[in-house]
Backbone of each chain as ProteinMPNN parsed JSONL, in Angstrom:
{"seq_chain_A": "DQQVKQNSPSLSVQEGRISILNCDYTNSMFDYFLWYKKYPAEGPTFLISISSIKDKNEDGRFTVFLNKSAKHLSLHIVPSQPGDSAVYFCAASEVSGTYKYIFGTGTRLKVLA", "coords_chain_A": {"N_chain_A": [[121.892, 109.266, 101.599], [123.055, 106.949, 99.69], [121.924, 104.24, 98.345], [122.137, 102.853, 96.03], [124.597, 102.894, 93.667], [126.202, 104.383, 90.907], [129.196, 104.637, 89.763], [130.526, 105.625, 87.572], [130.083, 108.421, 85.768], [130.03, 108.768, 83.039], [130.625, 107.152, 79.853], [132.457, 106.187, 77.038], [132.347, 104.389, 74.021], [133.484, 102.491, 71.248], [131.604, 101.848, 68.294], [130.324, 98.589, 67.849], [131.956, 97.462, 69.724], [132.202, 96.14, 73.132], [130.076, 97.408, 75.667], [130.294, 98.137, 79.053], [128.542, 98.606, 81.87], [128.455, 99.628, 85.21], [127.27, 98.947, 88.557], [126.753, 99.446, 91.977], [125.534, 98.327, 95.142], [124.298, 98.89, 98.471], [122.464, 97.889, 100.253], [121.715, 94.926, 101.66], [119.306, 93.675, 101.596], [118.146, 94.044, 99.159], [116.767, 92.393, 96.375], [116.003, 92.277, 93.801], [116.747, 93.463, 90.653], [117.113, 95.993, 88.192], [117.695, 97.318, 84.909], [117.524, 100.406, 83.281], [117.046, 102.437, 80.396], [117.514, 105.75, 79.286], [116.476, 108.279, 77.169], [116.967, 111.746, 76.238], [114.314, 113.936, 77.204], [112.473, 111.896, 77.439], [110.794, 109.273, 79.281], [112.304, 106.849, 81.564], [113.147, 103.709, 80.093], [112.435, 100.328, 80.408], [114.92, 97.805, 80.377], [116.194, 95.278, 81.137], [116.091, 92.733, 83.646], [117.04, 91.213, 86.809], [116.802, 88.67, 89.219], [117.726, 87.903, 92.618], [118.22, 85.241, 92.808], [119.522, 84.423, 90.654], [122.596, 84.64, 88.714], [123.06, 85.667, 86.285], [121.501, 87.12, 83.465], [120.151, 87.138, 80.248], [119.331, 88.943, 77.325], [119.04, 89.151, 74.159], [121.224, 91.527, 72.861], [121.872, 92.393, 75.341], [123.133, 91.738, 78.546], [122.889, 91.021, 81.944], [124.801, 90.855, 84.844], [125.069, 89.553, 88.094], [126.659, 89.906, 91.152], [126.364, 88.825, 94.133], [127.793, 88.627, 96.53], [129.637, 90.631, 96.316], [127.968, 92.714, 96.112], [127.298, 93.859, 93.615], [126.409, 94.756, 90.324], [126.364, 94.393, 86.758], [125.913, 95.669, 83.469], [126.128, 94.416, 80.282], [126.6, 95.31, 76.957], [126.547, 94.058, 73.839], [126.939, 93.663, 70.349], [127.887, 97.105, 70.749], [125.839, 99.815, 69.667], [125.298, 102.872, 67.82], [122.717, 103.849, 68.413], [122.403, 103.041, 70.996], [123.317, 104.99, 72.598], [122.726, 106.798, 75.423], [121.363, 107.583, 78.693], [121.967, 105.351, 81.29], [120.336, 103.693, 83.864], [120.623, 101.891, 86.87], [118.495, 100.013, 89.028], [117.031, 99.033, 92.133], [115.25, 96.78, 94.303], [113.429, 95.532, 97.166], [111.89, 92.522, 96.988], [110.07, 91.505, 98.748], [107.85, 93.169, 99.678], [108.266, 96.073, 99.83], [107.087, 98.562, 97.9], [108.814, 99.978, 96.067], [111.368, 101.249, 93.968], [114.785, 101.82, 94.059], [116.838, 104.102, 92.512], [119.974, 104.366, 90.785], [122.491, 106.894, 90.09], [122.97, 107.102, 87.419], [124.598, 106.456, 84.256], [126.069, 107.98, 81.554], [126.12, 106.819, 78.387], [128.02, 106.871, 75.486], [128.115, 105.905, 72.233], [130.385, 105.601, 69.776], [130.436, 106.162, 66.329]], "CA_chain_A": [[122.11, 107.833, 101.735], [122.981, 106.396, 98.337], [121.905, 102.789, 98.45], [122.489, 102.328, 94.717], [125.601, 103.831, 93.16], [126.855, 104.17, 89.624], [130.348, 105.504, 90.009], [131.006, 106.232, 86.334], [129.025, 109.268, 85.209], [129.975, 108.683, 81.583], [131.411, 106.089, 79.223], [132.457, 106.236, 75.568], [132.729, 103.094, 73.454], [133.394, 102.445, 69.788], [130.563, 100.996, 67.724], [130.741, 97.207, 67.633], [132.663, 96.937, 70.907], [131.364, 95.869, 74.3], [129.888, 98.438, 76.699], [130.089, 97.552, 80.385], [128.094, 99.611, 82.833], [128.545, 99.037, 86.54], [126.356, 99.444, 89.585], [126.991, 98.852, 93.29], [124.475, 98.619, 96.1], [124.729, 98.689, 99.857], [121.408, 97.247, 101.042], [121.741, 93.482, 101.411], [117.929, 93.195, 101.449], [117.73, 94.139, 97.757], [116.792, 91.084, 95.743], [115.514, 92.382, 92.418], [117.535, 94.546, 90.062], [116.678, 96.317, 86.838], [118.398, 98.358, 84.162], [116.686, 101.251, 82.454], [117.712, 103.344, 79.462], [116.746, 106.99, 79.194], [116.83, 109.3, 76.182], [116.491, 113.079, 76.645], [112.889, 114.28, 77.034], [111.636, 110.708, 77.539], [110.899, 108.561, 80.541], [113.151, 105.649, 81.523], [112.592, 102.529, 79.421], [112.951, 99.095, 80.991], [115.768, 96.997, 79.495], [116.433, 93.905, 81.569], [116.086, 92.611, 85.106], [117.591, 89.973, 87.35], [116.501, 88.463, 90.633], [118.929, 87.513, 93.355], [118.464, 83.793, 92.742], [120.333, 84.188, 89.46], [123.768, 85.502, 88.602], [123.17, 86.16, 84.911], [120.298, 87.088, 82.649], [120.533, 87.589, 78.915], [118.229, 89.253, 76.412], [119.612, 89.712, 72.936], [122.557, 92.123, 73.029], [122.003, 92.85, 76.728], [123.324, 90.735, 79.59], [123.128, 91.574, 83.269], [125.498, 89.96, 85.759], [124.899, 89.928, 89.495], [127.592, 89.32, 92.12], [125.713, 89.173, 95.407], [128.768, 88.77, 97.611], [130.269, 91.944, 96.152], [126.88, 93.69, 95.959], [127.667, 94.525, 92.368], [125.853, 94.232, 89.087], [126.854, 95.073, 85.568], [125.172, 95.498, 82.216], [126.985, 94.307, 79.117], [125.922, 95.503, 75.673], [127.438, 93.56, 72.787], [127.844, 94.769, 70.111], [127.302, 98.422, 70.99], [125.378, 100.513, 68.473], [125.097, 104.309, 68.109], [121.398, 104.042, 69.028], [122.466, 102.722, 72.426], [123.755, 106.195, 73.317], [121.642, 107.204, 76.329], [121.742, 107.455, 80.105], [121.546, 104.061, 81.813], [120.126, 103.665, 85.312], [120.269, 100.65, 87.533], [117.51, 100.205, 90.096], [116.956, 97.852, 92.998], [114.135, 96.767, 95.254], [113.197, 94.323, 97.974], [110.673, 91.924, 96.458], [109.12, 91.151, 99.807], [106.925, 94.075, 100.356], [108.321, 97.528, 99.666], [106.747, 98.835, 96.515], [109.568, 101.088, 95.519], [112.649, 100.954, 93.362], [115.79, 102.854, 94.288], [117.629, 104.263, 91.301], [121.306, 104.942, 90.825], [122.641, 108.248, 89.536], [123.007, 107.035, 85.965], [125.829, 106.544, 83.471], [125.797, 108.411, 80.175], [126.881, 106.034, 77.412], [128.12, 107.404, 74.129], [128.685, 104.923, 71.31], [130.975, 106.37, 68.68], [130.371, 105.471, 65.034]], "C_chain_A": [[121.932, 107.183, 100.363], [123.051, 104.891, 98.415], [122.301, 102.132, 97.133], [123.419, 103.35, 94.055], [126.083, 103.409, 91.784], [128.014, 105.147, 89.592], [130.911, 106.141, 88.748], [129.905, 107.097, 85.753], [128.936, 109.172, 83.688], [130.927, 107.612, 81.079], [131.313, 106.269, 77.713], [133.019, 104.931, 75.036], [132.613, 103.177, 71.937], [132.272, 101.493, 69.362], [131.117, 99.591, 67.478], [131.454, 96.584, 68.828], [131.674, 96.678, 72.035], [131.28, 97.112, 75.182], [129.614, 97.718, 78.009], [129.75, 98.673, 81.353], [127.976, 98.949, 84.2], [127.636, 99.712, 87.549], [126.689, 98.712, 90.893], [125.838, 99.214, 94.218], [124.945, 98.277, 97.503], [123.714, 97.897, 100.673], [121.342, 95.76, 100.718], [120.338, 92.885, 101.294], [117.43, 93.306, 100.004], [117.817, 92.766, 97.111], [116.236, 91.101, 94.322], [116.133, 93.632, 91.83], [117.122, 94.743, 88.612], [117.642, 97.327, 86.228], [117.393, 99.082, 83.274], [117.573, 102.103, 81.556], [116.856, 104.594, 79.352], [117.335, 107.905, 78.135], [116.345, 110.652, 76.702], [115.014, 113.265, 76.327], [111.973, 113.053, 76.985], [111.753, 110.119, 78.934], [111.841, 107.377, 80.427], [112.406, 104.475, 80.879], [113.246, 101.284, 79.998], [113.745, 98.297, 79.958], [115.787, 95.534, 79.904], [116.46, 93.878, 83.088], [116.756, 91.306, 85.514], [117.175, 89.866, 88.809], [117.716, 87.845, 91.312], [119.176, 86.011, 93.343], [119.304, 83.437, 91.521], [121.616, 85.009, 89.527], [123.946, 86.053, 87.185], [121.801, 86.089, 84.263], [120.613, 87.762, 81.326], [119.291, 87.862, 78.088], [118.821, 89.944, 75.198], [121.014, 90.244, 73.175], [122.856, 92.504, 74.474], [122.122, 91.675, 77.691], [123.578, 91.451, 80.907], [123.761, 90.481, 84.135], [125.318, 90.477, 87.179], [125.906, 89.17, 90.352], [127.107, 89.726, 93.51], [126.729, 89.404, 96.512], [129.449, 90.124, 97.54], [129.239, 93.061, 96.101], [127.12, 94.547, 94.716], [126.902, 93.902, 91.212], [126.388, 95.042, 87.913], [125.947, 94.744, 84.392], [126.176, 95.481, 81.083], [126.135, 94.477, 77.866], [126.913, 95.106, 74.589], [126.62, 93.158, 71.552], [127.145, 96.102, 70.37], [126.959, 99.09, 69.662], [125.174, 101.993, 68.803], [123.756, 104.608, 68.768], [121.348, 103.69, 70.496], [122.89, 103.933, 73.249], [122.583, 106.766, 74.105], [122.208, 107.225, 77.742], [121.157, 106.146, 80.622], [121.475, 104.128, 83.342], [119.969, 102.227, 85.771], [119.31, 100.983, 88.667], [117.403, 98.897, 90.872], [115.748, 97.945, 93.909], [114.185, 95.505, 96.095], [111.864, 93.753, 97.516], [109.607, 91.781, 97.538], [108.488, 92.364, 100.453], [107.091, 95.55, 100.184], [108.088, 97.829, 98.192], [107.489, 100.07, 96.03], [110.882, 100.572, 94.975], [113.574, 102.131, 93.624], [116.699, 102.899, 93.067], [119.025, 104.773, 91.616], [121.323, 106.294, 90.123], [122.775, 108.266, 88.028], [124.41, 107.11, 85.391], [125.445, 106.916, 82.057], [126.718, 107.638, 79.238], [126.858, 106.72, 76.057], [128.805, 106.351, 73.265], [129.109, 105.676, 70.062], [130.97, 105.558, 67.397], [131.738, 105.414, 64.358]], "O_chain_A": [[120.814, 106.904, 99.931], [124.138, 104.326, 98.538], [122.75, 100.985, 97.119], [123.067, 104.52, 93.905], [126.339, 102.231, 91.531], [127.819, 106.349, 89.411], [131.689, 107.092, 88.831], [128.891, 106.573, 85.291], [127.889, 109.462, 83.109], [131.881, 107.218, 81.75], [130.227, 106.477, 77.172], [134.03, 104.427, 75.526], [131.734, 103.862, 71.413], [132.033, 100.467, 69.999], [132.226, 99.425, 66.97], [131.552, 95.363, 68.946], [130.481, 96.953, 71.917], [132.283, 97.786, 75.416], [128.797, 96.799, 78.064], [130.559, 99.563, 81.616], [127.456, 97.839, 84.32], [127.281, 100.883, 87.414], [126.884, 97.496, 90.896], [125.241, 100.283, 94.091], [125.865, 97.482, 97.694], [124.074, 97.294, 101.684], [120.951, 95.382, 99.613], [120.193, 91.718, 100.932], [116.4, 92.725, 99.662], [118.811, 92.057, 97.271], [116.025, 90.048, 93.72], [116.064, 94.714, 92.413], [116.82, 93.786, 87.9], [118.311, 98.084, 86.933], [116.547, 98.474, 82.618], [118.702, 102.442, 81.912], [115.627, 104.516, 79.326], [118.512, 108.263, 78.179], [115.421, 110.709, 77.513], [114.529, 112.799, 75.295], [110.829, 113.152, 76.542], [112.688, 110.423, 79.676], [112.151, 106.94, 79.319], [111.209, 104.28, 81.093], [114.471, 101.197, 80.068], [113.311, 98.13, 78.818], [115.439, 94.655, 79.115], [116.804, 94.866, 83.735], [117.003, 90.424, 84.692], [117.193, 90.853, 89.544], [118.618, 87.331, 90.651], [120.217, 85.55, 93.811], [119.744, 82.297, 91.369], [121.711, 85.959, 90.304], [124.875, 86.817, 86.923], [121.041, 85.143, 84.471], [121.253, 88.813, 81.281], [118.318, 87.11, 78.141], [119.07, 91.15, 75.202], [121.892, 89.514, 73.634], [123.978, 92.896, 74.792], [121.319, 90.742, 77.658], [124.386, 92.377, 80.975], [123.307, 89.337, 84.149], [125.402, 91.678, 87.434], [125.994, 87.944, 90.286], [127.4, 90.818, 93.995], [126.543, 90.29, 97.347], [129.8, 90.705, 98.567], [129.603, 94.236, 96.051], [127.141, 95.777, 94.771], [126.763, 92.682, 91.128], [126.801, 96.194, 88.049], [125.311, 93.691, 84.338], [126.976, 96.404, 80.932], [125.078, 93.86, 77.735], [127.969, 95.72, 74.432], [125.681, 92.374, 71.689], [125.927, 96.2, 70.22], [127.679, 98.955, 68.672], [124.903, 102.331, 69.956], [123.661, 105.518, 69.592], [120.37, 103.997, 71.177], [122.826, 103.896, 74.477], [121.572, 107.167, 73.529], [123.381, 106.922, 77.96], [119.977, 105.867, 80.412], [122.416, 104.555, 84.011], [119.268, 101.437, 85.139], [119.316, 102.094, 89.197], [117.649, 97.813, 90.343], [115.281, 99.034, 94.244], [114.887, 94.545, 95.777], [110.829, 94.408, 97.635], [108.411, 91.917, 97.279], [108.593, 92.55, 101.665], [106.113, 96.272, 100.378], [108.848, 97.373, 97.338], [106.886, 101.069, 95.638], [111.432, 99.584, 95.461], [113.198, 103.288, 93.436], [117.254, 101.885, 92.644], [119.233, 105.511, 92.579], [120.301, 106.77, 89.629], [122.703, 109.33, 87.413], [125.297, 107.744, 85.962], [124.609, 106.263, 81.433], [127.94, 107.784, 79.29], [125.8, 107.099, 75.553], [129.939, 105.955, 73.537], [128.294, 106.303, 69.385], [131.433, 104.418, 67.366], [131.863, 104.869, 63.262]]}, "seq_chain_B": "EPEVTQTPSHQVTQMGQEVILRCVPISNHLYFYWYRQILGQKVEFLVSFYNNEISEKSEIFDDQFSVERPDGSNFTLKIRSTKLEDSAMYFCASSLTGNSPLHFGNGTRLTVT", "coords_chain_B": {"N_chain_B": [[102.04, 98.947, 71.533], [100.997, 99.17, 74.901], [101.082, 102.239, 76.79], [102.253, 104.539, 79.313], [100.785, 107.618, 79.873], [101.376, 111.09, 80.261], [100.252, 114.264, 81.332], [100.389, 117.858, 81.828], [103.045, 118.186, 79.338], [104.81, 120.122, 80.005], [104.824, 122.335, 82.697], [104.429, 125.503, 83.968], [104.594, 127.394, 86.869], [103.766, 129.7, 89.489], [105.532, 130.304, 92.543], [104.058, 129.02, 95.468], [101.632, 128.456, 94.333], [99.116, 125.98, 93.542], [99.576, 122.842, 91.923], [98.534, 120.311, 89.64], [99.502, 117.282, 88.478], [99.029, 115.04, 85.856], [98.304, 111.629, 85.028], [97.902, 108.764, 83.014], [97.887, 105.553, 83.684], [99.02, 102.293, 82.458], [96.418, 100.192, 81.381], [95.78, 97.653, 82.613], [97.4, 97.577, 84.765], [98.248, 97.539, 88.257], [99.674, 98.838, 90.202], [100.979, 101.944, 91.098], [103.062, 104.795, 90.631], [104.95, 107.701, 91.569], [107.794, 109.424, 90.559], [110.617, 111.653, 90.725], [112.934, 113.786, 88.988], [115.365, 115.915, 89.576], [117.125, 118.365, 87.721], [119.928, 116.915, 86.251], [120.341, 115.217, 88.34], [119.684, 112.189, 90.297], [117.034, 109.784, 89.647], [114.356, 110.021, 91.741], [112.429, 108.327, 94.185], [109.076, 109.007, 94.978], [106.389, 108.211, 95.771], [104.341, 105.301, 96.177], [101.419, 103.521, 95.107], [98.621, 101.594, 95.738], [95.71, 99.642, 95.42], [93.992, 101.723, 95.98], [95.245, 103.205, 97.958], [98.043, 104.79, 99.568], [101.044, 103.022, 99.395], [103.701, 103.242, 100.042], [105.872, 105.92, 100.913], [108.299, 108.496, 100.312], [110.651, 110.556, 102.16], [110.59, 112.931, 100.887], [108.008, 113.275, 100.072], [106.018, 115.114, 101.478], [103.55, 116.823, 103.56], [102.673, 118.603, 101.675], [102.263, 117.281, 99.372], [100.05, 115.172, 97.524], [98.292, 112.26, 96.377], [96.027, 110.812, 94.02], [93.512, 108.652, 92.748], [91.197, 109.301, 90.878], [89.161, 108.288, 89.177], [89.462, 105.659, 88.335], [91.005, 105.484, 86.057], [92.735, 107.673, 85.741], [95.656, 108.98, 87.395], [96.771, 111.075, 89.78], [99.079, 113.642, 90.822], [99.295, 115.988, 93.294], [100.552, 119.104, 94.178], [100.404, 121.208, 96.785], [101.25, 123.833, 97.547], [103.508, 125.223, 95.789], [107.109, 125.17, 95.768], [110.262, 126.727, 94.99], [112.198, 124.743, 94.877], [110.77, 122.552, 94.071], [110.891, 122.36, 91.409], [111.38, 120.26, 88.723], [111.641, 117.21, 86.746], [108.809, 115.246, 86.64], [107.94, 111.969, 86.922], [105.543, 109.57, 86.125], [104.717, 106.208, 86.837], [103.786, 102.781, 86.198], [102.998, 99.431, 87.217], [102.474, 95.916, 86.736], [102.478, 94.089, 88.851], [103.609, 94.239, 92.292], [106.294, 93.748, 92.194], [107.235, 93.782, 89.588], [108.671, 95.04, 86.485], [108.766, 98.62, 86.228], [106.815, 100.749, 84.195], [107.355, 103.692, 82.594], [106.022, 107.014, 82.123], [106.534, 109.837, 79.851], [107.047, 112.023, 81.337], [106.491, 115.097, 83.199], [107.601, 118.31, 82.938], [108.12, 120.387, 85.517], [108.219, 123.735, 86.274], [108.938, 126.053, 88.648], [108.483, 129.355, 89.401]], "CA_chain_B": [[102.314, 98.563, 72.918], [100.386, 100.134, 75.816], [102.053, 103.122, 77.391], [101.823, 105.475, 80.342], [100.762, 108.968, 79.315], [101.389, 112.154, 81.269], [99.942, 115.622, 80.884], [100.969, 118.355, 80.589], [104.463, 117.849, 79.206], [105.542, 121.184, 80.692], [103.955, 123.178, 83.511], [105.111, 126.601, 84.644], [103.716, 127.924, 87.901], [104.42, 130.612, 90.434], [105.724, 129.81, 93.895], [102.871, 129.137, 96.306], [100.445, 127.985, 93.626], [98.854, 124.537, 93.502], [99.627, 122.207, 90.615], [98.113, 118.911, 89.549], [100.119, 116.566, 87.366], [98.111, 113.954, 85.54], [98.886, 110.426, 84.456], [97.031, 107.635, 82.722], [98.73, 104.352, 83.694], [98.617, 101.194, 81.596], [95.075, 99.899, 81.895], [95.652, 96.483, 83.485], [98.369, 97.65, 85.858], [97.602, 97.707, 89.558], [100.552, 99.588, 91.092], [101.24, 103.239, 90.488], [104.194, 105.446, 91.287], [105.507, 108.964, 91.118], [109.21, 109.687, 90.774], [111.024, 112.932, 90.152], [114.358, 113.928, 88.688], [115.876, 117.281, 89.492], [118.064, 118.418, 86.597], [121.286, 116.42, 86.463], [120.441, 114.353, 89.517], [119.132, 110.859, 90.089], [115.59, 109.603, 89.683], [114.04, 109.818, 93.166], [111.113, 107.801, 94.501], [108.193, 109.857, 95.787], [105.258, 107.528, 96.379], [103.703, 104.192, 95.479], [99.969, 103.54, 95.366], [98.008, 100.314, 95.367], [94.425, 99.369, 96.059], [93.427, 103.009, 96.391], [95.896, 103.867, 99.079], [99.488, 104.899, 99.487], [101.755, 101.866, 99.93], [104.945, 103.723, 100.616], [106.248, 107.265, 100.47], [109.623, 108.914, 100.742], [110.665, 111.755, 103.012], [110.285, 114.086, 100.022], [106.545, 113.322, 99.934], [105.505, 115.642, 102.749], [102.125, 117.193, 103.572], [102.342, 119.412, 100.506], [102.009, 116.385, 98.253], [99.004, 114.169, 97.662], [97.992, 111.507, 95.166], [94.631, 110.397, 93.944], [93.078, 107.94, 91.539], [89.811, 109.768, 91.029], [88.121, 107.689, 88.341], [89.825, 104.33, 87.86], [91.963, 105.486, 84.956], [93.739, 108.694, 85.974], [96.41, 108.961, 88.642], [97.251, 112.455, 89.831], [99.953, 114.134, 91.887], [99.005, 117.388, 93.592], [101.448, 119.835, 95.081], [99.474, 122.252, 97.256], [101.864, 125.168, 97.544], [104.8, 124.879, 95.185], [108.32, 125.89, 96.155], [111.242, 126.75, 93.899], [112.92, 123.465, 94.826], [109.928, 121.514, 93.471], [111.172, 122.325, 89.961], [111.966, 118.953, 88.392], [110.826, 116.338, 85.896], [108.028, 114.316, 87.434], [107.606, 110.786, 86.129], [104.566, 108.606, 86.607], [105.008, 104.843, 86.391], [102.855, 101.766, 86.665], [103.469, 98.059, 87.062], [101.403, 94.926, 86.851], [102.54, 93.609, 90.23], [104.48, 95.054, 93.129], [107.71, 93.513, 91.915], [107.516, 93.675, 88.163], [109.283, 96.288, 86.015], [107.944, 99.81, 86.095], [106.711, 101.386, 82.884], [107.319, 105.127, 82.869], [105.601, 108.001, 81.14], [107.603, 110.711, 79.376], [107.332, 113.026, 82.349], [106.038, 116.489, 83.162], [108.625, 119.218, 83.461], [107.53, 121.428, 86.352], [109.088, 124.877, 86.541], [108.351, 126.955, 89.643], [109.191, 130.642, 89.314]], "C_chain_B": [[101.699, 99.612, 73.853], [101.461, 100.99, 76.468], [101.406, 103.98, 78.466], [101.865, 106.87, 79.733], [100.652, 109.992, 80.434], [101.052, 113.485, 80.617], [99.999, 116.585, 82.064], [102.428, 117.923, 80.472], [105.317, 118.895, 79.925], [104.545, 122.067, 81.43], [104.818, 124.242, 84.176], [104.144, 127.192, 85.651], [104.501, 128.858, 88.809], [104.497, 129.964, 91.805], [104.456, 130.035, 94.715], [101.587, 128.652, 95.65], [100.331, 126.463, 93.727], [98.998, 124.025, 92.068], [99.131, 120.781, 90.722], [98.736, 118.324, 88.296], [99.301, 115.3, 87.133], [98.808, 112.824, 84.797], [97.763, 109.445, 84.145], [97.924, 106.395, 82.662], [98.237, 103.325, 82.667], [97.403, 100.515, 82.224], [94.99, 98.689, 82.828], [96.668, 96.477, 84.623], [97.667, 98.017, 87.16], [98.401, 98.58, 90.523], [100.98, 100.857, 90.373], [102.254, 103.999, 91.331], [104.396, 106.852, 90.734], [106.975, 109.02, 91.523], [109.495, 111.092, 90.28], [112.524, 112.932, 89.916], [114.665, 115.415, 88.59], [117.009, 117.275, 88.469], [119.452, 117.931, 86.99], [121.442, 115.49, 87.643], [119.741, 113.022, 89.256], [117.608, 110.87, 90.126], [115.215, 109.201, 91.119], [112.606, 109.32, 93.336], [110.332, 108.805, 95.337], [107.153, 109.008, 96.528], [104.85, 106.333, 95.524], [102.273, 104.063, 95.977], [99.394, 102.241, 94.879], [96.695, 100.165, 96.109], [93.848, 100.632, 96.708], [94.019, 103.602, 97.657], [97.407, 103.896, 98.868], [100.12, 103.676, 100.14], [103.025, 102.3, 100.656], [105.215, 105.129, 100.099], [107.615, 107.606, 101.02], [109.511, 110.165, 101.622], [110.398, 113.019, 102.21], [108.776, 114.336, 100.003], [105.943, 113.787, 101.247], [104.038, 116.067, 102.588], [101.709, 118.054, 102.39], [101.956, 118.565, 99.298], [100.813, 115.481, 98.553], [98.814, 113.473, 96.33], [96.553, 111.036, 95.23], [94.425, 109.602, 92.672], [91.579, 108.173, 91.459], [88.762, 108.935, 90.282], [88.497, 106.332, 87.774], [90.734, 104.309, 86.656], [93.059, 106.517, 85.166], [94.415, 108.509, 87.325], [97.09, 110.321, 88.736], [98.173, 112.689, 91.019], [99.643, 115.607, 92.077], [100.071, 117.924, 94.519], [100.676, 121.078, 95.502], [100.053, 123.653, 97.127], [103.303, 124.996, 97.075], [105.916, 125.777, 95.697], [109.286, 125.833, 94.981], [111.917, 125.393, 93.738], [112.057, 122.297, 94.349], [110.145, 121.424, 91.957], [111.934, 121.053, 89.627], [111.137, 118.329, 87.282], [110.107, 115.361, 86.806], [107.575, 113.174, 86.522], [106.563, 109.948, 86.86], [104.973, 107.236, 86.081], [103.92, 103.914, 86.89], [103.481, 100.394, 86.475], [102.316, 97.109, 87.31], [101.31, 94.379, 88.285], [103.494, 94.49, 91.011], [105.947, 94.824, 92.896], [107.933, 93.138, 90.465], [108.036, 95.024, 87.666], [108.281, 97.43, 85.917], [107.955, 100.274, 84.645], [106.47, 102.87, 83.136], [106.65, 105.905, 81.742], [106.778, 108.888, 80.757], [107.837, 111.916, 80.279], [106.626, 114.356, 82.118], [107.161, 117.338, 83.734], [107.924, 120.326, 84.223], [108.571, 122.498, 86.63], [108.355, 125.809, 87.489], [109.163, 128.241, 89.65], [108.87, 131.53, 90.508]], "O_chain_B": [[101.86, 100.811, 73.624], [102.591, 100.547, 76.676], [100.185, 104.127, 78.523], [102.872, 107.26, 79.141], [99.938, 109.793, 81.417], [101.498, 113.791, 79.511], [99.694, 116.191, 83.19], [102.982, 117.354, 81.412], [106.413, 118.593, 80.396], [103.542, 122.496, 80.859], [105.8, 123.936, 84.853], [102.99, 127.463, 85.317], [105.729, 128.807, 88.881], [103.632, 129.173, 92.18], [103.855, 131.108, 94.662], [100.574, 128.458, 96.322], [101.314, 125.762, 93.964], [98.591, 124.694, 91.118], [99.283, 120.127, 91.754], [98.518, 118.817, 87.189], [98.933, 114.59, 88.069], [99.762, 113.034, 84.048], [96.804, 109.312, 84.904], [98.647, 106.207, 81.683], [97.164, 103.482, 82.086], [97.359, 100.29, 83.434], [94.186, 98.706, 83.76], [96.784, 95.495, 85.356], [96.644, 98.702, 87.17], [97.873, 99.017, 91.545], [101.301, 100.835, 89.185], [102.303, 103.873, 92.555], [104.057, 107.144, 89.587], [107.345, 108.712, 92.655], [108.718, 111.66, 89.512], [113.278, 112.19, 90.547], [114.268, 116.083, 87.635], [117.758, 116.304, 88.364], [120.072, 118.445, 87.921], [122.544, 115.02, 87.926], [119.269, 112.758, 88.15], [116.984, 111.832, 90.575], [115.685, 108.189, 91.64], [111.683, 109.833, 92.703], [110.862, 109.382, 96.287], [107.046, 109.074, 97.752], [104.995, 106.353, 94.302], [101.951, 104.439, 97.104], [99.641, 101.824, 93.748], [96.587, 100.52, 97.282], [93.303, 100.605, 97.811], [93.379, 104.399, 98.342], [97.96, 103.12, 98.089], [99.794, 103.325, 101.274], [103.366, 101.794, 101.725], [104.83, 105.477, 98.983], [108.039, 107.083, 102.05], [108.436, 110.739, 101.796], [110.027, 114.052, 102.768], [108.332, 115.481, 99.925], [105.427, 112.989, 102.03], [103.378, 115.714, 101.61], [100.517, 118.217, 102.133], [101.394, 119.069, 98.326], [100.598, 115.078, 99.697], [99.135, 114.027, 95.279], [95.954, 110.883, 96.295], [95.075, 109.843, 91.655], [90.787, 107.349, 91.915], [87.606, 108.879, 90.701], [87.885, 105.895, 86.8], [91.2, 103.242, 86.256], [94.209, 106.265, 84.805], [93.837, 107.963, 88.264], [97.893, 110.678, 87.874], [98.07, 112.04, 92.06], [99.719, 116.389, 91.129], [100.444, 117.291, 95.506], [100.332, 121.91, 94.662], [99.379, 124.558, 96.636], [104.194, 124.668, 97.858], [105.717, 126.95, 96.012], [109.146, 124.996, 94.089], [112.178, 124.943, 92.622], [112.547, 121.174, 94.234], [109.635, 120.512, 91.307], [113.004, 120.796, 90.18], [110.076, 118.837, 86.918], [110.731, 114.718, 87.65], [106.923, 113.387, 85.5], [106.691, 109.661, 88.05], [105.519, 107.132, 84.982], [103.224, 104.206, 87.863], [104.39, 100.224, 85.662], [101.336, 97.431, 87.982], [100.224, 94.229, 88.845], [104.118, 95.389, 90.448], [106.776, 95.615, 93.347], [108.744, 92.263, 90.163], [107.865, 96.04, 88.34], [107.116, 97.235, 85.572], [108.976, 100.199, 83.96], [105.509, 103.254, 83.802], [106.7, 105.516, 80.575], [107.885, 108.719, 81.269], [108.721, 112.733, 80.018], [106.223, 114.688, 81.003], [107.615, 117.123, 84.857], [107.203, 121.125, 83.625], [109.653, 122.22, 87.147], [107.272, 126.299, 87.171], [110.373, 128.225, 89.876], [109.377, 132.648, 90.6]]}, "name": "protein", "num_of_chains": 2, "seq": "DQQVKQNSPSLSVQEGRISILNCDYTNSMFDYFLWYKKYPAEGPTFLISISSIKDKNEDGRFTVFLNKSAKHLSLHIVPSQPGDSAVYFCAASEVSGTYKYIFGTGTRLKVLAEPEVTQTPSHQVTQMGQEVILRCVPISNHLYFYWYRQILGQKVEFLVSFYNNEISEKSEIFDDQFSVERPDGSNFTLKIRSTKLEDSAMYFCASSLTGNSPLHFGNGTRLTVT"}
């Protein structure tokens, strides 16, 4: 039962261009969403989050967009840098009481210099 | 910046043996988690822990698994009788509240032979 899906296992982008990573969810009770970045041999690192009362949140080069009606969120990285090359996971939770985050399968981003 | 630390980084054990994976969460965090990632697959929730008891657990977290916070700083995951399919990266995480971002350690790679 994949409640959080990242349908693109990999993405390649030229340095300086925009990277767009997508995530879909099925559970309409999810109301808090996060993006994590993961390098090999390291744990996931928190990047940015958004709650369901917003449709956009921005932090530097990273912007997350949430479309609740489509149950879809995306992470935009502008401009992309070679150091952004990593696996990106989206995660979702219900704020009201379940202390767990459900992760997607990840998208491997490669930024080409 | 405070971080979650996990030991050991790599544990090799024989099938049927008990293993204990150790974690030191961020000191002022109150919620603790274990996740695992089988090679090439998604990050899976195992258990959350708050106020000295399990808050939620997944179907993976069966009677072979247990968690403990023995001394107010360490948070451990015990697998009583390991199976080959327990081989995975095990990540500990902590958060300040039940719906704030998780901070992950760098993981323990468990290999069951």
